[in-house]
N, CA, C and O atoms as a Tripos MOL2 file, in Angstrom:
@<TRIPOS>MOLECULE
protein
  232   231    58     0     0
PROTEIN
NO_CHARGES

@<TRIPOS>ATOM
      1 N           0.8170   -1.1860    0.0000 N.3       1 UNK1
      2 CA          0.0000    0.0000    0.0000 C.3       1 UNK1
      3 C           0.8710    1.2650    0.0000 C.2       1 UNK1
      4 O           0.5300    2.2700   -0.6230 O.2       1 UNK1
      5 N           1.9770    1.1920    0.6970 N.am      2 UNK2
      6 CA          2.8610    2.3570    0.7440 C.3       2 UNK2
      7 C           3.4100    2.6930   -0.6430 C.2       2 UNK2
      8 O           3.5830    3.8640   -0.9800 O.2       2 UNK2
      9 N           3.6850    1.6530   -1.4510 N.am      3 UNK3
     10 CA          4.1860    1.8930   -2.8100 C.3       3 UNK3
     11 C           3.1400    2.6070   -3.6520 C.2       3 UNK3
     12 O           3.4570    3.5410   -4.3880 O.2       3 UNK3
     13 N           1.8880    2.1640   -3.5400 N.am      4 UNK4
     14 CA          0.8120    2.8040   -4.2970 C.3       4 UNK4
     15 C           0.6440    4.2560   -3.8580 C.2       4 UNK4
     16 O           0.4330    5.1350   -4.6940 O.2       4 UNK4
     17 N           0.7350    4.5100   -2.5750 N.am      5 UNK5
     18 CA          0.6190    5.8770   -2.0540 C.3       5 UNK5
     19 C           1.7480    6.7500   -2.5940 C.2       5 UNK5
     20 O           1.5180    7.9020   -2.9630 O.2       5 UNK5
     21 N           2.9670    6.2090   -2.6450 N.am      6 UNK6
     22 CA          4.1050    6.9700   -3.1670 C.3       6 UNK6
     23 C           3.8950    7.3350   -4.6330 C.2       6 UNK6
     24 O           4.1570    8.4670   -5.0420 O.2       6 UNK6
     25 N           3.4240    6.3760   -5.4170 N.am      7 UNK7
     26 CA          3.1510    6.6440   -6.8380 C.3       7 UNK7
     27 C           2.0510    7.6980   -6.9610 C.2       7 UNK7
     28 O           2.1590    8.6260   -7.7620 O.2       7 UNK7
     29 N           0.9990    7.5480   -6.1660 N.am      8 UNK8
     30 CA         -0.1200    8.4800   -6.2030 C.3       8 UNK8
     31 C           0.3380    9.9150   -5.9220 C.2       8 UNK8
     32 O          -0.0450   10.8540   -6.6190 O.2       8 UNK8
     33 N           1.1590   10.0570   -4.8930 N.am      9 UNK9
     34 CA          1.6550   11.3870   -4.5580 C.3       9 UNK9
     35 C           2.5820   11.9200   -5.6460 C.2       9 UNK9
     36 O           2.5470   13.1100   -5.9590 O.2       9 UNK9
     37 N           3.3980   11.0650   -6.2150 N.am     10 UNK10
     38 CA          4.3220   11.4810   -7.2640 C.3      10 UNK10
     39 C           3.5650   11.9630   -8.5040 C.2      10 UNK10
     40 O           4.0160   12.8700   -9.2050 O.2      10 UNK10
     41 N           2.4210   11.3500   -8.7620 N.am     11 UNK11
     42 CA          1.6000   11.7560   -9.9070 C.3      11 UNK11
     43 C           0.6950   12.9440   -9.5750 C.2      11 UNK11
     44 O          -0.0450   13.4340  -10.4280 O.2      11 UNK11
     45 N           0.7680   13.3970   -8.3230 N.am     12 UNK12
     46 CA         -0.0130   14.5380   -7.8350 C.3      12 UNK12
     47 C          -1.5120   14.2670   -7.8620 C.2      12 UNK12
     48 O          -2.3130   15.1750   -8.0870 O.2      12 UNK12
     49 N          -1.8850   13.0110   -7.6320 N.am     13 UNK13
     50 CA         -3.2930   12.6610   -7.5100 C.3      13 UNK13
     51 C          -3.7800   13.0650   -6.1270 C.2      13 UNK13
     52 O          -3.0230   13.0270   -5.1570 O.2      13 UNK13
     53 N          -5.0410   13.4500   -6.0430 N.am     14 UNK14
     54 CA         -5.6070   13.8890   -4.7840 C.3      14 UNK14
     55 C          -5.7260   12.7880   -3.7510 C.2      14 UNK14
     56 O          -5.7000   13.0530   -2.5490 O.2      14 UNK14
     57 N          -5.8580   11.5420   -4.2180 N.am     15 UNK15
     58 CA         -5.9380   10.4100   -3.3030 C.3      15 UNK15
     59 C          -5.5780    9.1280   -4.0440 C.2      15 UNK15
     60 O          -5.5060    9.1080   -5.2730 O.2      15 UNK15
     61 N          -5.3560    8.0690   -3.2890 N.am     16 UNK16
     62 CA         -4.9410    6.7920   -3.8620 C.3      16 UNK16
     63 C          -6.0380    6.2050   -4.7490 C.2      16 UNK16
     64 O          -5.7460    5.4590   -5.6840 O.2      16 UNK16
     65 N          -7.2950    6.5350   -4.4630 N.am     17 UNK17
     66 CA         -8.4010    6.0240   -5.2640 C.3      17 UNK17
     67 C          -8.2990    6.4330   -6.7310 C.2      17 UNK17
     68 O          -8.6460    5.6580   -7.6220 O.2      17 UNK17
     69 N          -7.8280    7.6360   -6.9760 N.am     18 UNK18
     70 CA         -7.6510    8.0970   -8.3610 C.3      18 UNK18
     71 C          -6.6010    7.2360   -9.0600 C.2      18 UNK18
     72 O          -6.8260    6.7520  -10.1690 O.2      18 UNK18
     73 N          -5.4660    7.0500   -8.4120 N.am     19 UNK19
     74 CA         -4.3870    6.2310   -8.9700 C.3      19 UNK19
     75 C          -4.8610    4.8000   -9.1990 C.2      19 UNK19
     76 O          -4.6190    4.2140  -10.2550 O.2      19 UNK19
     77 N          -5.5340    4.2510   -8.2060 N.am     20 UNK20
     78 CA         -6.0430    2.8840   -8.2920 C.3      20 UNK20
     79 C          -7.0050    2.7320   -9.4660 C.2      20 UNK20
     80 O          -6.9140    1.7620  -10.2190 O.2      20 UNK20
     81 N          -7.9140    3.6720   -9.6260 N.am     21 UNK21
     82 CA         -8.9050    3.5960  -10.6890 C.3      21 UNK21
     83 C          -8.3220    3.6900  -12.0850 C.2      21 UNK21
     84 O          -8.8840    3.1470  -13.0360 O.2      21 UNK21
     85 N          -7.2030    4.3750  -12.2100 N.am     22 UNK22
     86 CA         -6.5880    4.5710  -13.5200 C.3      22 UNK22
     87 C          -5.5970    3.4660  -13.8700 C.2      22 UNK22
     88 O          -5.5790    2.9770  -15.0000 O.2      22 UNK22
     89 N          -4.7750    3.0760  -12.9060 N.am     23 UNK23
     90 CA         -3.6330    2.2220  -13.2100 C.3      23 UNK23
     91 C          -3.7500    0.7650  -12.7790 C.2      23 UNK23
     92 O          -2.8720   -0.0320  -13.1100 O.2      23 UNK23
     93 N          -4.7760    0.3950  -12.0720 N.am     24 UNK24
     94 CA         -4.8180   -0.9760  -11.5660 C.3      24 UNK24
     95 C          -5.9650   -1.7940  -12.1390 C.2      24 UNK24
     96 O          -6.5400   -2.6250  -11.4370 O.2      24 UNK24
     97 N          -6.2990   -1.5770  -13.3730 N.am     25 UNK25
     98 CA         -7.3300   -2.3680  -14.0380 C.3      25 UNK25
     99 C          -6.7010   -3.7020  -14.4480 C.2      25 UNK25
    100 O          -5.7240   -3.7340  -15.1960 O.2      25 UNK25
    101 N          -7.2710   -4.7970  -13.9530 N.am     26 UNK26
    102 CA         -6.7270   -6.1190  -14.2220 C.3      26 UNK26
    103 C          -7.5670   -6.8590  -15.2530 C.2      26 UNK26
    104 O          -8.7910   -6.7370  -15.2820 O.2      26 UNK26
    105 N          -6.8970   -7.6160  -16.0870 N.am     27 UNK27
    106 CA         -7.6150   -8.4880  -17.0150 C.3      27 UNK27
    107 C          -8.2210   -9.6400  -16.2150 C.2      27 UNK27
    108 O          -7.8430   -9.8630  -15.0650 O.2      27 UNK27
    109 N          -9.1460  -10.3620  -16.8100 N.am     28 UNK28
    110 CA         -9.7420  -11.5200  -16.1410 C.3      28 UNK28
    111 C          -8.6690  -12.5340  -15.7550 C.2      28 UNK28
    112 O          -8.7080  -13.0930  -14.6590 O.2      28 UNK28
    113 N          -7.7210  -12.7700  -16.6420 N.am     29 UNK29
    114 CA         -6.6470  -13.7260  -16.3710 C.3      29 UNK29
    115 C          -5.7770  -13.2580  -15.2090 C.2      29 UNK29
    116 O          -5.4400  -14.0530  -14.3320 O.2      29 UNK29
    117 N          -5.4090  -11.9730  -15.1930 N.am     30 UNK30
    118 CA         -4.6050  -11.4450  -14.0930 C.3      30 UNK30
    119 C          -5.3500  -11.5780  -12.7680 C.2      30 UNK30
    120 O          -4.7610  -11.9540  -11.7550 O.2      30 UNK30
    121 N          -6.6300  -11.2730  -12.7770 N.am     31 UNK31
    122 CA         -7.4420  -11.3680  -11.5610 C.3      31 UNK31
    123 C          -7.4780  -12.8130  -11.0490 C.2      31 UNK31
    124 O          -7.3230  -13.0510   -9.8520 O.2      31 UNK31
    125 N          -7.6820  -13.7700  -11.9490 N.am     32 UNK32
    126 CA         -7.7030  -15.1810  -11.5490 C.3      32 UNK32
    127 C          -6.3640  -15.5950  -10.9400 C.2      32 UNK32
    128 O          -6.3260  -16.2740   -9.9140 O.2      32 UNK32
    129 N          -5.2730  -15.1860  -11.5750 N.am     33 UNK33
    130 CA         -3.9560  -15.5610  -11.0680 C.3      33 UNK33
    131 C          -3.6840  -14.9490   -9.6970 C.2      33 UNK33
    132 O          -3.1070  -15.6060   -8.8310 O.2      33 UNK33
    133 N          -4.0890  -13.7080   -9.4960 N.am     34 UNK34
    134 CA         -3.8900  -13.0620   -8.1940 C.3      34 UNK34
    135 C          -4.6940  -13.7700   -7.1130 C.2      34 UNK34
    136 O          -4.1860  -14.0230   -6.0210 O.2      34 UNK34
    137 N          -5.9450  -14.0880   -7.4180 N.am     35 UNK35
    138 CA         -6.7940  -14.7660   -6.4380 C.3      35 UNK35
    139 C          -6.2640  -16.1660   -6.1700 C.2      35 UNK35
    140 O          -6.2440  -16.6120   -5.0230 O.2      35 UNK35
    141 N          -5.8430  -16.8510   -7.1990 N.am     36 UNK36
    142 CA         -5.2850  -18.1940   -7.0310 C.3      36 UNK36
    143 C          -4.0680  -18.1550   -6.1110 C.2      36 UNK36
    144 O          -3.8720  -19.0660   -5.3070 O.2      36 UNK36
    145 N          -3.2570  -17.1180   -6.2210 N.am     37 UNK37
    146 CA         -2.0590  -16.9780   -5.4070 C.3      37 UNK37
    147 C          -2.3450  -16.7780   -3.9270 C.2      37 UNK37
    148 O          -1.4740  -17.0440   -3.0980 O.2      37 UNK37
    149 N          -3.5370  -16.3180   -3.5700 N.am     38 UNK38
    150 CA         -3.8820  -16.1180   -2.1530 C.3      38 UNK38
    151 C          -3.7360  -17.4030   -1.3780 C.2      38 UNK38
    152 O          -3.1930  -17.4040   -0.2730 O.2      38 UNK38
    153 N          -4.2120  -18.4940   -1.9380 N.am     39 UNK39
    154 CA         -4.1780  -19.7720   -1.2300 C.3      39 UNK39
    155 C          -2.7690  -20.2660   -0.9900 C.2      39 UNK39
    156 O          -2.4820  -20.8530    0.0530 O.2      39 UNK39
    157 N          -1.8990  -20.0360   -1.9330 N.am     40 UNK40
    158 CA         -0.5230  -20.4990   -1.8010 C.3      40 UNK40
    159 C           0.1990  -19.6910   -0.7300 C.2      40 UNK40
    160 O           0.8880  -20.2570    0.1180 O.2      40 UNK40
    161 N           0.0460  -18.3850   -0.7650 N.am     41 UNK41
    162 CA          0.8010  -17.5490    0.1520 C.3      41 UNK41
    163 C           0.1850  -17.4780    1.5450 C.2      41 UNK41
    164 O           0.8680  -17.0840    2.4900 O.2      41 UNK41
    165 N          -1.0720  -17.8420    1.6980 N.am     42 UNK42
    166 CA         -1.7240  -17.6900    2.9920 C.3      42 UNK42
    167 C          -2.1790  -19.0190    3.5950 C.2      42 UNK42
    168 O          -2.9290  -19.0260    4.5710 O.2      42 UNK42
    169 N          -1.7400  -20.1330    3.0320 N.am     43 UNK43
    170 CA         -2.0990  -21.4310    3.5860 C.3      43 UNK43
    171 C          -3.6100  -21.6560    3.5980 C.2      43 UNK43
    172 O          -4.1700  -22.0610    4.6160 O.2      43 UNK43
    173 N          -4.2500  -21.4010    2.4980 N.am     44 UNK44
    174 CA         -5.7030  -21.4910    2.3960 C.3      44 UNK44
    175 C          -6.2100  -22.8840    2.7510 C.2      44 UNK44
    176 O          -5.5860  -23.8890    2.4110 O.2      44 UNK44
    177 N          -7.3290  -22.9310    3.4290 N.am     45 UNK45
    178 CA         -7.9240  -24.2030    3.8260 C.3      45 UNK45
    179 C          -8.4630  -24.9580    2.6110 C.2      45 UNK45
    180 O          -8.7680  -24.3580    1.5800 O.2      45 UNK45
    181 N          -8.5750  -26.2600    2.7440 N.am     46 UNK46
    182 CA         -9.0930  -27.1020    1.6610 C.3      46 UNK46
    183 C         -10.5170  -26.6980    1.3100 C.2      46 UNK46
    184 O         -10.8880  -26.7150    0.1360 O.2      46 UNK46
    185 N         -11.3080  -26.3420    2.2890 N.am     47 UNK47
    186 CA        -12.6960  -25.9320    2.0380 C.3      47 UNK47
    187 C         -12.7440  -24.6720    1.1670 C.2      47 UNK47
    188 O         -13.5340  -24.5910    0.2260 O.2      47 UNK47
    189 N         -11.9030  -23.7020    1.4850 N.am     48 UNK48
    190 CA        -11.8790  -22.4730    0.6980 C.3      48 UNK48
    191 C         -11.3590  -22.7480   -0.7110 C.2      48 UNK48
    192 O         -11.8510  -22.1550   -1.6710 O.2      48 UNK48
    193 N         -10.3780  -23.6330   -0.8520 N.am     49 UNK49
    194 CA         -9.8790  -23.9900   -2.1920 C.3      49 UNK49
    195 C         -10.9820  -24.6050   -3.0380 C.2      49 UNK49
    196 O         -11.0980  -24.3010   -4.2250 O.2      49 UNK49
    197 N         -11.8050  -25.4810   -2.4270 N.am     50 UNK50
    198 CA        -12.9130  -26.0950   -3.1700 C.3      50 UNK50
    199 C         -13.9230  -25.0410   -3.6060 C.2      50 UNK50
    200 O         -14.4300  -25.0860   -4.7270 O.2      50 UNK50
    201 N         -14.2140  -24.0900   -2.7190 N.am     51 UNK51
    202 CA        -15.1520  -23.0280   -3.0660 C.3      51 UNK51
    203 C         -14.5870  -22.1950   -4.2070 C.2      51 UNK51
    204 O         -15.2880  -21.9000   -5.1740 O.2      51 UNK51
    205 N         -13.3160  -21.8180   -4.0920 N.am     52 UNK52
    206 CA        -12.6640  -21.0080   -5.1130 C.3      52 UNK52
    207 C         -12.7050  -21.7470   -6.4570 C.2      52 UNK52
    208 O         -12.9870  -21.1460   -7.4930 O.2      52 UNK52
    209 N         -12.4280  -23.0260   -6.4280 N.am     53 UNK53
    210 CA        -12.4000  -23.8240   -7.6360 C.3      53 UNK53
    211 C         -13.7900  -23.8980   -8.2820 C.2      53 UNK53
    212 O         -13.9210  -23.7650   -9.4980 O.2      53 UNK53
    213 N         -14.8030  -24.1060   -7.4790 N.am     54 UNK54
    214 CA        -16.1530  -24.2040   -8.0380 C.3      54 UNK54
    215 C         -16.6730  -22.8490   -8.4920 C.2      54 UNK54
    216 O         -17.4220  -22.7680   -9.4660 O.2      54 UNK54
    217 N         -16.2880  -21.7950   -7.8040 N.am     55 UNK55
    218 CA        -16.8080  -20.4600   -8.0990 C.3      55 UNK55
    219 C         -16.1440  -19.8390   -9.3340 C.2      55 UNK55
    220 O         -16.8280  -19.2550  -10.1740 O.2      55 UNK55
    221 N         -14.8350  -19.9600   -9.4490 N.am     56 UNK56
    222 CA        -14.1130  -19.2880  -10.5190 C.3      56 UNK56
    223 C         -13.4080  -20.2400  -11.4720 C.2      56 UNK56
    224 O         -12.6180  -19.8010  -12.3080 O.2      56 UNK56
    225 N         -13.6730  -21.5000  -11.3650 N.am     57 UNK57
    226 CA        -13.0670  -22.4650  -12.2750 C.3      57 UNK57
    227 C         -11.5650  -22.5510  -12.1700 C.2      57 UNK57
    228 O         -10.8660  -22.6970  -13.1720 O.2      57 UNK57
    229 N         -11.0680  -22.4580  -10.9400 N.am     58 UNK58
    230 CA         -9.6150  -22.4760  -10.7400 C.3      58 UNK58
    231 C          -9.2250  -23.8380  -10.3070 C.2      58 UNK58
    232 O          -8.0440  -24.0980  -10.0760 O.2      58 UNK58
@<TRIPOS>BOND
     1     1     2 1
     2     2     3 1
     3     3     4 2
     4     3     5 am
     5     5     6 1
     6     6     7 1
     7     7     8 2
     8     7     9 am
     9     9    10 1
    10    10    11 1
    11    11    12 2
    12    11    13 am
    13    13    14 1
    14    14    15 1
    15    15    16 2
    16    15    17 am
    17    17    18 1
    18    18    19 1
    19    19    20 2
    20    19    21 am
    21    21    22 1
    22    22    23 1
    23    23    24 2
    24    23    25 am
    25    25    26 1
    26    26    27 1
    27    27    28 2
    28    27    29 am
    29    29    30 1
    30    30    31 1
    31    31    32 2
    32    31    33 am
    33    33    34 1
    34    34    35 1
    35    35    36 2
    36    35    37 am
    37    37    38 1
    38    38    39 1
    39    39    40 2
    40    39    41 am
    41    41    42 1
    42    42    43 1
    43    43    44 2
    44    43    45 am
    45    45    46 1
    46    46    47 1
    47    47    48 2
    48    47    49 am
    49    49    50 1
    50    50    51 1
    51    51    52 2
    52    51    53 am
    53    53    54 1
    54    54    55 1
    55    55    56 2
    56    55    57 am
    57    57    58 1
    58    58    59 1
    59    59    60 2
    60    59    61 am
    61    61    62 1
    62    62    63 1
    63    63    64 2
    64    63    65 am
    65    65    66 1
    66    66    67 1
    67    67    68 2
    68    67    69 am
    69    69    70 1
    70    70    71 1
    71    71    72 2
    72    71    73 am
    73    73    74 1
    74    74    75 1
    75    75    76 2
    76    75    77 am
    77    77    78 1
    78    78    79 1
    79    79    80 2
    80    79    81 am
    81    81    82 1
    82    82    83 1
    83    83    84 2
    84    83    85 am
    85    85    86 1
    86    86    87 1
    87    87    88 2
    88    87    89 am
    89    89    90 1
    90    90    91 1
    91    91    92 2
    92    91    93 am
    93    93    94 1
    94    94    95 1
    95    95    96 2
    96    95    97 am
    97    97    98 1
    98    98    99 1
    99    99   100 2
   100    99   101 am
   101   101   102 1
   102   102   103 1
   103   103   104 2
   104   103   105 am
   105   105   106 1
   106   106   107 1
   107   107   108 2
   108   107   109 am
   109   109   110 1
   110   110   111 1
   111   111   112 2
   112   111   113 am
   113   113   114 1
   114   114   115 1
   115   115   116 2
   116   115   117 am
   117   117   118 1
   118   118   119 1
   119   119   120 2
   120   119   121 am
   121   121   122 1
   122   122   123 1
   123   123   124 2
   124   123   125 am
   125   125   126 1
   126   126   127 1
   127   127   128 2
   128   127   129 am
   129   129   130 1
   130   130   131 1
   131   131   132 2
   132   131   133 am
   133   133   134 1
   134   134   135 1
   135   135   136 2
   136   135   137 am
   137   137   138 1
   138   138   139 1
   139   139   140 2
   140   139   141 am
   141   141   142 1
   142   142   143 1
   143   143   144 2
   144   143   145 am
   145   145   146 1
   146   146   147 1
   147   147   148 2
   148   147   149 am
   149   149   150 1
   150   150   151 1
   151   151   152 2
   152   151   153 am
   153   153   154 1
   154   154   155 1
   155   155   156 2
   156   155   157 am
   157   157   158 1
   158   158   159 1
   159   159   160 2
   160   159   161 am
   161   161   162 1
   162   162   163 1
   163   163   164 2
   164   163   165 am
   165   165   166 1
   166   166   167 1
   167   167   168 2
   168   167   169 am
   169   169   170 1
   170   170   171 1
   171   171   172 2
   172   171   173 am
   173   173   174 1
   174   174   175 1
   175   175   176 2
   176   175   177 am
   177   177   178 1
   178   178   179 1
   179   179   180 2
   180   179   181 am
   181   181   182 1
   182   182   183 1
   183   183   184 2
   184   183   185 am
   185   185   186 1
   186   186   187 1
   187   187   188 2
   188   187   189 am
   189   189   190 1
   190   190   191 1
   191   191   192 2
   192   191   193 am
   193   193   194 1
   194   194   195 1
   195   195   196 2
   196   195   197 am
   197   197   198 1
   198   198   199 1
   199   199   200 2
   200   199   201 am
   201   201   202 1
   202   202   203 1
   203   203   204 2
   204   203   205 am
   205   205   206 1
   206   206   207 1
   207   207   208 2
   208   207   209 am
   209   209   210 1
   210   210   211 1
   211   211   212 2
   212   211   213 am
   213   213   214 1
   214   214   215 1
   215   215   216 2
   216   215   217 am
   217   217   218 1
   218   218   219 1
   219   219   220 2
   220   219   221 am
   221   221   222 1
   222   222   223 1
   223   223   224 2
   224   223   225 am
   225   225   226 1
   226   226   227 1
   227   227   228 2
   228   227   229 am
   229   229   230 1
   230   230   231 1
   231   231   232 2
@<TRIPOS>SUBSTRUCTURE
     1 UNK1         2 RESIDUE 1 A UNK
     2 UNK2         6 RESIDUE 1 A UNK
     3 UNK3        10 RESIDUE 1 A UNK
     4 UNK4        14 RESIDUE 1 A UNK
     5 UNK5        18 RESIDUE 1 A UNK
     6 UNK6        22 RESIDUE 1 A UNK
     7 UNK7        26 RESIDUE 1 A UNK
     8 UNK8        30 RESIDUE 1 A UNK
     9 UNK9        34 RESIDUE 1 A UNK
    10 UNK10       38 RESIDUE 1 A UNK
    11 UNK11       42 RESIDUE 1 A UNK
    12 UNK12       46 RESIDUE 1 A UNK
    13 UNK13       50 RESIDUE 1 A UNK
    14 UNK14       54 RESIDUE 1 A UNK
    15 UNK15       58 RESIDUE 1 A UNK
    16 UNK16       62 RESIDUE 1 A UNK
    17 UNK17       66 RESIDUE 1 A UNK
    18 UNK18       70 RESIDUE 1 A UNK
    19 UNK19       74 RESIDUE 1 A UNK
    20 UNK20       78 RESIDUE 1 A UNK
    21 UNK21       82 RESIDUE 1 A UNK
    22 UNK22       86 RESIDUE 1 A UNK
    23 UNK23       90 RESIDUE 1 A UNK
    24 UNK24       94 RESIDUE 1 A UNK
    25 UNK25       98 RESIDUE 1 A UNK
    26 UNK26      102 RESIDUE 1 A UNK
    27 UNK27      106 RESIDUE 1 A UNK
    28 UNK28      110 RESIDUE 1 A UNK
    29 UNK29      114 RESIDUE 1 A UNK
    30 UNK30      118 RESIDUE 1 A UNK
    31 UNK31      122 RESIDUE 1 A UNK
    32 UNK32      126 RESIDUE 1 A UNK
    33 UNK33      130 RESIDUE 1 A UNK
    34 UNK34      134 RESIDUE 1 A UNK
    35 UNK35      138 RESIDUE 1 A UNK
    36 UNK36      142 RESIDUE 1 A UNK
    37 UNK37      146 RESIDUE 1 A UNK
    38 UNK38      150 RESIDUE 1 A UNK
    39 UNK39      154 RESIDUE 1 A UNK
    40 UNK40      158 RESIDUE 1 A UNK
    41 UNK41      162 RESIDUE 1 A UNK
    42 UNK42      166 RESIDUE 1 A UNK
    43 UNK43      170 RESIDUE 1 A UNK
    44 UNK44      174 RESIDUE 1 A UNK
    45 UNK45      178 RESIDUE 1 A UNK
    46 UNK46      182 RESIDUE 1 A UNK
    47 UNK47      186 RESIDUE 1 A UNK
    48 UNK48      190 RESIDUE 1 A UNK
    49 UNK49      194 RESIDUE 1 A UNK
    50 UNK50      198 RESIDUE 1 A UNK
    51 UNK51      202 RESIDUE 1 A UNK
    52 UNK52      206 RESIDUE 1 A UNK
    53 UNK53      210 RESIDUE 1 A UNK
    54 UNK54      214 RESIDUE 1 A UNK
    55 UNK55      218 RESIDUE 1 A UNK
    56 UNK56      222 RESIDUE 1 A UNK
    57 UNK57      226 RESIDUE 1 A UNK
    58 UNK58      230 RESIDUE 1 A UNK
């Protein structure tokens, strides 16, 4: 979050929401990969993995 805030201030945006809305649009594939990575980095439970798999086809 601190990195995003630094970029936002450097671009002279009034708030991080402006920067986020302009520069952080993710493709469907990028979004799936980011969500898939949550389980690996956070030790996701088997139940949550099954839900994720059924919900988003991961």
